[in-house]
DRENDRENLUM-741009 format. One record per residue (C-alpha): residue in three letters; x, y, z. Coordinates in pm, whole numbers, padded with zeros to 5 digits, always signed. Example, Ala and Ser with C-alpha at 12.3 -4.5 7.8 and 13.67 -1.06 7.14 Angstrom:
% residues 2
Ala+01230-00450+00780Ser+01367-00106+00714
//
This chain:
% residues 387
Met+06587+06084+06917Glu+06492+06025+06553Arg+06130+05941+06471Val+06105+05575+06366His+05791+05400+06492Ser+05538+05684+06496Lys+05563+05804+06135Cys+05221+05832+05972Ala+05147+05500+05800His+04795+05558+05666Ser+04651+05816+05431Lys+04327+05805+05235His+04306+05534+04965Thr+03985+05408+04807Gly+03892+05038+04789Ile+03862+04821+04480Leu+03482+04856+04453Thr+03504+05235+04482Lys+03780+05259+04220Ala+03583+05059+03966Glu+03322+05256+03772Ile+03044+05009+03845Gly+02729+05220+03810Tyr+02374+05101+03875Gly+02385+04844+03597Gly+02711+04700+03726Trp+02582+04684+04082Ala+02268+04503+03964Trp+02470+04249+03763Leu+02720+04192+04045Ile+02465+04155+04326Ile+02227+03934+04125Ser+02516+03706+04018Leu+02644+03669+04374Cys+02291+03608+04505Leu+02242+03328+04252Ile+02580+03174+04337Asn+02490+03171+04707Tyr+02147+03030+04620Gln+02318+02744+04434Ile+02538+02675+04736Cys+02229+02645+04957Met+02007+02451+04717Asn+02253+02238+04521Gly+02299+01910+04704Arg+02667+01862+04619Met+02761+02220+04707Tyr+02566+02205+05033Glu+02736+01875+05115Leu+03076+02032+05047Phe+02990+02330+05266Ser+02877+02095+05544Leu+03206+01905+05509Leu+03397+02231+05548Val+03204+02321+05864Thr+03235+01969+06010Glu+03610+01948+05946Ser+03658+02295+06096Leu+03467+02201+06412Gln+03667+01879+06446Cys+03989+02084+06449Leu+03873+02268+06761Lys+04009+02122+07082Gln+03857+02166+07426Tyr+03919+02516+07564Thr+04085+02634+07239Ile+03868+02946+07208Leu+03914+03011+07580Phe+04294+02997+07539Phe+04273+03230+07238Leu+04063+03488+07424Leu+04264+03459+07745Val+04599+03512+07572Asn+04485+03817+07378Val+04281+03986+07653Val+04560+03949+07911Arg+04821+04056+07656Trp+04630+04370+07565Ala+04586+04456+07933Ile+04962+04427+07987Ile+05037+04636+07677Tyr+04787+04905+07776Phe+04941+04962+08120Ala+05300+04929+07994Ser+05237+05185+07718Glu+05237+05460+07984Gln+05604+05387+08054Leu+05893+05564+07879Ser+06168+05327+07992Ser+06301+05131+07694Ser+06380+04830+07917Ile+06016+04813+08035Val+05877+04859+07683Tyr+06098+04600+07515Gly+06068+04364+07811Thr+05688+04385+07776Ile+05713+04314+07402Ser+05932+04008+07467Phe+05691+03876+07729Cys+05392+03930+07494Ile+05569+03739+07218Ala+05639+03455+07462Met+05268+03446+07552Glu+05193+03333+07196Ser+05338+02992+07288Ile+05032+02931+07508Leu+04813+02928+07198Gly+05076+02730+07008Phe+05062+02450+07266Ser+04682+02453+07299Gly+04652+02176+07038Val+04440+02361+06781Ser+04502+02227+06429Gly+04379+02240+06070Tyr+04237+02547+05903Ile+04079+02667+06229Gly+04427+02657+06383Val+04562+02864+06093Ile+04286+03124+06140Leu+04326+03149+06519Arg+04705+03171+06505Tyr+04682+03435+06231Leu+04430+03641+06430Ser+04638+03612+06747Leu+04955+03722+06567Thr+04778+04022+06414Gln+04673+04131+06763Leu+05031+04085+06882Met+05158+04303+06595Lys+04894+04565+06673Gly+05002+04562+07038Ile+05370+04605+06951Ser+05282+04898+06725Tyr+05063+05053+06997Ile+05326+05042+07271Leu+05613+05161+07047Val+05415+05448+06898Arg+05278+05563+07234Arg+05630+05576+07380Glu+05776+05763+07082Val+05486+06012+07068Ala+05529+06083+07441Ile+05893+06174+07374Leu+05877+06344+07031Gly+05515+06445+06991Ile+05271+06349+06714Asp+05396+06322+06355Asp+05296+06646+06182Gln+05206+06481+05849Thr+04865+06606+05739Ile+04593+06341+05706Glu+04323+06421+05454Lys+03980+06491+05601Pro+03747+06337+05705Lys+03956+06187+05984Glu+03902+06086+06344Glu+04094+06000+06658Val+04034+05637+06752Ser+04011+05462+07086Leu+04212+05151+07171Leu+03904+04930+07127Lys+03840+05061+06777Phe+04208+05021+06685Ile+04184+04654+06785Ile+03910+04591+06527Leu+04037+04821+06249Pro+04188+04642+05946Thr+04537+04778+06015Leu+04844+04673+06212Cys+04995+05020+06252Tyr+04876+05244+06535Gln+04841+05619+06494Arg+04628+05865+06688Glu+04421+05968+06384Tyr+04309+05778+06076Pro+04137+05885+05756Val+03773+05772+05756Leu+03505+05725+05493Pro+03225+05986+05492Asn+02965+05706+05513Ile+02916+05330+05486Ser+02823+05206+05139Arg+02538+04955+05165Tyr+02619+04823+04818Asn+02980+04752+04913Val+02877+04580+05237Leu+02626+04360+05052Val+02878+04261+04784Tyr+03147+04175+05041Ile+02903+03961+05243Leu+02781+03776+04933Leu+03141+03722+04821Leu+03249+03538+05137Pro+03064+03200+05111Pro+03153+03118+04746Ser+03517+03229+04781Ala+03559+03030+05105Leu+03400+02724+04949Leu+03608+02748+04631Thr+03928+02787+04834Tyr+03848+02482+05043Tyr+03741+02274+04741Ser+04048+02371+04539Leu+04313+02321+04806Arg+04168+02060+05040Val+03981+01838+04794Lys+04120+01872+04440Cys+04485+01953+04517Tyr+04498+01681+04781Ser+04354+01415+04549Phe+04565+01513+04247Gly+04874+01540+04467Leu+04832+01183+04591Lys+04766+01069+04235Phe+05088+01234+04116Trp+05302+01052+04373Asp+05130+00726+04286Glu+05162+00772+03909Pro+05348+01091+03797Ser+05228+01249+03474Leu+05221+01589+03305Asp+04840+01587+03298Thr+04822+01544+03676Tyr+05077+01823+03728Ile+04869+02054+03507Asn+04562+01977+03720Ile+04760+02056+04035Phe+04878+02382+03876Leu+04522+02482+03783Trp+04361+02397+04118Ser+04644+02535+04335Asn+04634+02868+04151Leu+04255+02875+04165Gly+04271+02812+04540Trp+04543+03077+04573Ala+04330+03336+04388Ser+04003+03252+04567Gly+04179+03257+04905Phe+04318+03598+04820Ile+03970+03721+04723Phe+03822+03581+05045Val+04075+03750+05276Phe+04195+04068+05107Ile+03879+04168+04922Gly+03598+04004+05120Ile+03711+04011+05485Phe+03930+04323+05478Gly+03688+04507+05251Leu+03389+04431+05474Leu+03576+04522+05791Gly+03710+04841+05634Glu+03362+04942+05519Leu+03190+04871+05852Thr+03456+05063+06048Arg+03469+05341+05782Phe+03846+05291+05759Gly+03977+05540+05503Asp+04290+05356+05384Gln+04154+05057+05194Ser+04470+04976+04998Phe+04502+04626+05141Phe+04706+04501+04844Glu+04877+04618+04526Ala+04945+04452+04189Trp+05130+04148+04329Trp+05053+03955+04007Asn+05294+04187+03821Ala+05589+04215+04059Ser+05944+04095+04103Val+06037+03868+04393Ser+06165+04166+04593Thr+05834+04354+04555Tyr+05592+04058+04547Trp+05549+04022+04922Arg+05526+04398+04974Lys+05234+04412+04734Trp+05067+04087+04846Asn+04981+04220+05192Ser+05017+04598+05221Gln+04924+04602+05590Val+05201+04364+05694His+05449+04547+05468Lys+05365+04881+05631Trp+05413+04729+05979Ile+05747+04567+05891Lys+05878+04882+05723Arg+05766+05100+06014His+05863+04889+06315Val+06137+04650+06194His+06319+04773+05882Arg+06361+05137+05993Ala+06467+05027+06340Leu+06734+04794+06194Ile+06864+05060+05954Lys+06886+05305+06245Arg+07114+05056+06421Asn+07350+05055+06119Ile+07223+04725+05978Thr+07258+04723+05598Thr+06948+04707+05380Arg+07039+04359+05251Ser+07102+04228+05603Ser+06771+04377+05712Arg+06591+04193+05430Ile+06757+03864+05526Ile+06657+03907+05892Ile+06300+04000+05795Phe+06254+03696+05568Ile+06405+03458+05826Val+06164+03589+06092Ser+05885+03576+05834Gly+05975+03212+05772Ile+05944+03134+06143Val+05607+03312+06156His+05475+03129+05847Glu+05593+02798+05990Tyr+05408+02873+06314Ile+05086+02967+06131Ile+05061+02705+05856Gly+05316+02441+05952Asp+05069+02182+06081Val+04854+02183+05762Leu+05153+02121+05531Asn+05217+01766+05657Tyr+05593+01829+05695Arg+05747+02073+05939Gly+05989+02326+05794Ile+05816+02389+05460Gly+05674+02726+05566Phe+06011+02841+05701Ile+06211+02726+05398Thr+05962+02883+05157Met+05996+03233+05306Ala+06365+03214+05404Ser+06456+03121+05044Gln+06306+03441+04898Val+06629+03644+04923Pro+06849+03390+04739Leu+06567+03340+04486Asp+06557+03715+04422Thr+06936+03722+04379Phe+06923+03428+04136Ile+06653+03595+03923Lys+06844+03925+03914Phe+07155+03733+03809Gly+06956+03567+03532Met+06819+03905+03422Gln+07174+04037+03378Trp+07294+03740+03175Val+06995+03636+02965Lys+06782+03954+02986Leu+06522+03772+03194Asn+06214+03980+03284Gln+06184+03985+03665Glu+05803+03998+03671Phe+05776+03703+03433Ala+06036+03506+03628Ala+05856+03573+03958Thr+05526+03451+03811Val+05689+03130+03691Ala+05868+03080+04024Phe+05559+03139+04242Asn+05265+03021+04035Val+05387+02776+03771Ile+05648+02599+03987Gly+05606+02713+04347Ala+05233+02659+04411Pro+05216+02306+04257Cys+05542+02201+04428Leu+05410+02323+04764Val+05105+02100+04713Leu+05319+01802+04612Val+05557+01835+04907Ser+05270+01876+05153Val+05106+01547+05044Met+05424+01352+04975Pro+05414+01007+05144Lys+05638+00999+05450Asp+05809+00683+05329Phe+05855+00807+04969Phe+06235+00836+04977Lys+06272+00511+05172Asp+06065+00326+04912Ala+06254+00498+04628Ile+06590+00383+04770Lys+06465+00026+04811Ser+06335+00014+04455
//
């Protein structure tokens, strides 16, 4: 039996705040600036009103028993995975995985919507991915033994409970750990969360929504430019909130040693963009899906197509209800392979730079068009035909 699922996925990598040579002066400037920004959010009437609107809208998205459904699904699922992980039978292991995937439908039908729905579905899916990794790795280690790749010290063996809260999707018996928790890093991450969350909400929910409706009512280049600016600002602030703020804080508090949660996705081709956007998901897919498909004599291109189709289904499940029209999330991800082929074809014929083309496709065209499609009036085409 060839080792597939239990290869070491994490080695020591420093986080963005550790890599930067900040120094005492830099820490003082950064912390004071973030403190003043948070002070403005609390004291400025308009900002406080916007923050209250965000909280109110989030609470309105919660349905009765939503949190109970979320906890019930994940607690029961982890209990099933824990007991099934002691089994070596492939039919039991893969049957358990199939049943755990099916359990996700309980949360899907619970009625949770809006941004709270996106968050809960995302959290539930991450726990599902962790569980799949846990049961596959445990079975393979029981048969083949632990991967002998050396992990740089300091390292520690983690319990199941700690694995559940670690900012990783890939299970392994030992992880690299930080020698200590940086109080400066923790403070910066905490202070970064409110302004980045507020800016993301304001950019995508308020400004993009209003300019998107304005564009369909009276199309103009100026309105499109505003949509481009606010959609990219919301994209960037959302990235900062999740991958720097949330993951950084969680990684620091748990002393997780591999803090490479992303790479330079802003300078990548289509084929490497999504690998660099979310390193944790990429590591999980490479470890538990791509290698398994290649082992079964599936070609690399076919594997990529399968991965992006499944990714489209997952994205549709997570964000479908906030995009106004069903199918947008699926089409967006499923179209990445033909888009990559088209850009490579253009590179051969007109010497098109792949990184530049990907930036235009995702940020200049893709992000504004996603906003426009998500707010497009449902009777737009019917009215256009009549006129």
